[in-house]
GUMIMI-655895 format. One record per residue (C-alpha): residue number from 1; residue in one letter; x, y, z. Coordinates in pm, whole numbers, plus 50000, padded with zeros to 5 digits. Layout:
i NUM, aa A, east X, north Y, up Z
...
REM end
This chain:
i 1, aa M, east 55568, north 89949, up 88561
i 2, aa A, east 55612, north 89689, up 88283
i 3, aa K, east 55303, north 89832, up 88104
i 4, aa M, east 55446, north 90185, up 88118
i 5, aa F, east 55786, north 90072, up 87972
i 6, aa K, east 55607, north 89871, up 87707
i 7, aa H, east 55399, north 90200, up 87619
i 8, aa L, east 55726, north 90397, up 87610
i 9, aa F, east 55885, north 90149, up 87388
i 10, aa L, east 55601, north 90157, up 87144
i 11, aa I, east 55600, north 90531, up 87130
i 12, aa R, east 55978, north 90542, up 87056
i 13, aa W, east 55937, north 90272, up 86792
i 14, aa A, east 55657, north 90471, up 86626
i 15, aa M, east 55875, north 90780, up 86620
i 16, aa I, east 56166, north 90594, up 86457
i 17, aa V, east 55937, north 90447, up 86191
i 18, aa M, east 55782, north 90801, up 86120
i 19, aa G, east 56137, north 90944, up 86090
i 20, aa L, east 56241, north 90676, up 85843
i 21, aa S, east 55927, north 90726, up 85635
i 22, aa M, east 55971, north 91099, up 85630
i 23, aa A, east 56334, north 91061, up 85520
i 24, aa Q, east 56236, north 90852, up 85218
i 25, aa P, east 56199, north 91009, up 84869
i 26, aa A, east 55845, north 91096, up 84785
i 27, aa W, east 55786, north 90855, up 84503
i 28, aa S, east 55451, north 90671, up 84521
i 29, aa D, east 55441, north 90309, up 84647
i 30, aa G, east 55096, north 90213, up 84521
i 31, aa D, east 55009, north 89881, up 84354
i 32, aa I, east 55157, north 89934, up 84011
i 33, aa V, east 55062, north 89590, up 83883
i 34, aa R, east 54702, north 89687, up 83944
i 35, aa L, east 54741, north 90000, up 83742
i 36, aa M, east 54928, north 89864, up 83451
i 37, aa S, east 54788, north 89643, up 83164
i 38, aa E, east 54959, north 89354, up 83015
i 39, aa T, east 55056, north 89579, up 82721
i 40, aa D, east 55204, north 89833, up 82966
i 41, aa T, east 55412, north 89562, up 83132
i 42, aa R, east 55531, north 89430, up 82794
i 43, aa I, east 55634, north 89781, up 82680
i 44, aa L, east 55822, north 89838, up 83004
i 45, aa D, east 55999, north 89507, up 82964
i 46, aa E, east 56098, north 89614, up 82604
i 47, aa F, east 56221, north 89958, up 82716
i 48, aa E, east 56584, north 89897, up 82638
i 49, aa A, east 56521, north 89734, up 82297
i 50, aa R, east 56286, north 90005, up 82188
i 51, aa R, east 56533, north 90274, up 82314
i 52, aa A, east 56828, north 90119, up 82127
i 53, aa A, east 56623, north 90085, up 81800
i 54, aa A, east 56502, north 90442, up 81812
i 55, aa L, east 56855, north 90581, up 81873
i 56, aa A, east 56985, north 90365, up 81586
i 57, aa R, east 56735, north 90510, up 81345
i 58, aa V, east 56796, north 90863, up 81458
i 59, aa H, east 57162, north 90864, up 81361
i 60, aa Q, east 57032, north 90876, up 81002
i 61, aa A, east 56907, north 91229, up 81068
i 62, aa V, east 57081, north 91518, up 80899
i 63, aa D, east 57019, north 91784, up 81160
i 64, aa S, east 57362, north 91790, up 81330
i 65, aa A, east 57244, north 92035, up 81605
i 66, aa A, east 56951, north 91809, up 81697
i 67, aa T, east 57165, north 91497, up 81701
i 68, aa A, east 57423, north 91663, up 81918
i 69, aa A, east 57150, north 91762, up 82169
i 70, aa L, east 57017, north 91412, up 82173
i 71, aa D, east 57369, north 91254, up 82220
i 72, aa Q, east 57453, north 91486, up 82497
i 73, aa L, east 57134, north 91402, up 82672
i 74, aa V, east 57136, north 91025, up 82643
i 75, aa S, east 57514, north 90991, up 82725
i 76, aa A, east 57494, north 91187, up 83047
i 77, aa Q, east 57600, north 91026, up 83373
i 78, aa T, east 57310, north 90922, up 83595
i 79, aa L, east 57268, north 90954, up 83973
i 80, aa P, east 57052, north 90768, up 84219
i 81, aa F, east 56735, north 90902, up 84364
i 82, aa D, east 56791, north 90736, up 84697
i 83, aa D, east 57016, north 91004, up 84854
i 84, aa G, east 56746, north 91236, up 84976
i 85, aa Y, east 56719, north 91413, up 84634
i 86, aa D, east 56411, north 91625, up 84591
i 87, aa P, east 56312, north 91741, up 84227
i 88, aa S, east 56021, north 91950, up 84349
i 89, aa G, east 55989, north 92296, up 84174
i 90, aa D, east 55941, north 92455, up 83841
i 91, aa W, east 56148, north 92328, up 83542
i 92, aa R, east 56202, north 92412, up 83179
i 93, aa C, east 56117, north 92109, up 82967
i 94, aa R, east 56135, north 92020, up 82607
i 95, aa Y, east 56048, north 91721, up 82390
i 96, aa L, east 56292, north 91532, up 82163
i 97, aa K, east 56080, north 91314, up 81935
i 98, aa L, east 56244, north 91017, up 81758
i 99, aa G, east 56144, north 90807, up 81469
i 100, aa D, east 55904, north 90991, up 81249
i 101, aa D, east 55982, north 91212, up 80941
i 102, aa P, east 56210, north 91382, up 81014
i 103, aa A, east 56387, north 91120, up 81227
i 104, aa L, east 56445, north 91360, up 81504
i 105, aa V, east 56271, north 91682, up 81614
i 106, aa V, east 56383, north 91887, up 81912
i 107, aa Y, east 56106, north 92122, up 82031
i 108, aa D, east 56125, north 92457, up 82207
i 109, aa W, east 56124, north 92482, up 82584
i 110, aa F, east 55799, north 92465, up 82781
i 111, aa S, east 55718, north 92475, up 83149
i 112, aa C, east 55692, north 92175, up 83378
i 113, aa R, east 55636, north 92134, up 83751
i 114, aa I, east 55731, north 91854, up 83993
i 115, aa F, east 55551, north 91849, up 84336
i 116, aa D, east 55464, north 91607, up 84611
i 117, aa D, east 55085, north 91602, up 84651
i 118, aa G, east 55100, north 91389, up 84970
i 119, aa A, east 55086, north 91052, up 84785
i 120, aa G, east 55419, north 91098, up 84602
i 121, aa W, east 55590, north 91307, up 84331
i 122, aa V, east 55381, north 91425, up 84045
i 123, aa I, east 55513, north 91557, up 83703
i 124, aa W, east 55301, north 91809, up 83529
i 125, aa K, east 55382, north 91963, up 83190
i 126, aa T, east 55186, north 92287, up 83225
i 127, aa T, east 55231, north 92464, up 82898
i 128, aa G, east 55207, north 92389, up 82523
i 129, aa S, east 54924, north 92241, up 82329
i 130, aa Q, east 55001, north 91891, up 82439
i 131, aa R, east 55026, north 91856, up 82820
i 132, aa S, east 55055, north 91570, up 83063
i 133, aa M, east 55037, north 91487, up 83429
i 134, aa G, east 55148, north 91167, up 83615
i 135, aa R, east 55280, north 91007, up 83919
i 136, aa L, east 55630, north 90853, up 83990
i 137, aa Y, east 55696, north 90504, up 84119
i 138, aa R, east 56030, north 90345, up 84215
i 139, aa L, east 56179, north 90089, up 83969
i 140, aa T, east 56545, north 90090, up 84078
i 141, aa A, east 56775, north 90335, up 84276
i 142, aa E, east 56845, north 90518, up 83949
i 143, aa R, east 56514, north 90481, up 83773
i 144, aa L, east 56159, north 90594, up 83842
i 145, aa L, east 55846, north 90481, up 83661
i 146, aa Y, east 55613, north 90755, up 83540
i 147, aa L, east 55244, north 90663, up 83481
i 148, aa G, east 55066, north 90960, up 83344
i 149, aa A, east 54809, north 91083, up 83090
i 150, aa L, east 54802, north 91328, up 82802
i 151, aa H, east 54566, north 91623, up 82806
i 152, aa Y, east 54546, north 91923, up 82573
i 153, aa A, east 54537, north 92295, up 82654
i 154, aa G, east 54195, north 92393, up 82785
i 155, aa E, east 54123, north 92046, up 82921
i 156, aa P, east 54152, north 91947, up 83289
i 157, aa P, east 54446, north 91706, up 83361
i 158, aa L, east 54377, north 91332, up 83362
i 159, aa W, east 54535, north 91056, up 83574
i 160, aa F, east 54666, north 90733, up 83432
i 161, aa G, east 54377, north 90502, up 83378
i 162, aa Q, east 54097, north 90749, up 83352
i 163, aa D, east 54115, north 90728, up 82964
i 164, aa P, east 54330, north 90442, up 82844
i 165, aa A, east 54373, north 90613, up 82512
i 166, aa R, east 54554, north 90896, up 82680
i 167, aa N, east 54764, north 90688, up 82907
i 168, aa Q, east 55151, north 90742, up 82916
i 169, aa L, east 55436, north 90529, up 83043
i 170, aa A, east 55793, north 90654, up 83084
i 171, aa V, east 56111, north 90609, up 83276
i 172, aa L, east 56279, north 90897, up 83466
i 173, aa T, east 56653, north 90924, up 83538
i 174, aa R, east 56840, north 91183, up 83728
i 175, aa L, east 57151, north 91331, up 83546
i 176, aa H, east 57480, north 91448, up 83710
i 177, aa D, east 57443, north 91806, up 83577
i 178, aa G, east 57106, north 91881, up 83739
i 179, aa R, east 56883, north 91782, up 83457
i 180, aa L, east 56625, north 91496, up 83440
i 181, aa R, east 56539, north 91266, up 83148
i 182, aa L, east 56192, north 91122, up 83109
i 183, aa E, east 56180, north 90857, up 82830
i 184, aa F, east 55858, north 90735, up 82667
i 185, aa P, east 55912, north 90405, up 82486
i 186, aa A, east 55569, north 90393, up 82315
i 187, aa P, east 55428, north 90738, up 82260
i 188, aa A, east 55075, north 90753, up 82120
i 189, aa L, east 55136, north 91039, up 81874
i 190, aa E, east 55384, north 91150, up 81603
i 191, aa S, east 55688, north 90941, up 81690
i 192, aa D, east 55837, north 90602, up 81802
i 193, aa F, east 56019, north 90712, up 82107
i 194, aa D, east 56009, north 91048, up 82308
i 195, aa I, east 56236, north 91203, up 82551
i 196, aa L, east 56129, north 91487, up 82776
i 197, aa E, east 56434, north 91681, up 82899
i 198, aa F, east 56408, north 91885, up 83220
i 199, aa A, east 56644, north 92171, up 83291
i 200, aa P, east 56660, north 92378, up 83610
REM end
């Protein structure tokens, strides 16, 4: 009898654990430290400073429409990811590139997709000449870490680490109006700081 009760207890406990794990958001929980280089870690530590410097330089831009779009994006109220939110689906997405000449460029809209591949949420920019794909990891309740890789139209997607020259690191935040904001503190091409805006 004692063995039977013990067996029933273990089954119930397993069901509780499974229920909790299924209720959690689908970000990946892999060993981020193993994936990231010392340079990646330093860039992430410098995220706020790099962001502030890029925004300060952009205010010298003369394109009022572009600066208005940027201000509206970076000043938006943020929401947590811990409340069962699921971003899966097809999105419109566009890059805002900061820090080159001109100081700010707002690109046209492209297509992006967010999906759960069983190991966690994946972001995939599916159109345009420059594309990317990567996985999301939890930083805080309101910030997820994106580790991805650049690929070009006509090439198969890459994962972070497959070609270090193509690696991308960014921080994702959820905005109160249904959008998402993915910020790249050290883009490899064309700019000093990139923001990929997601709109439903």
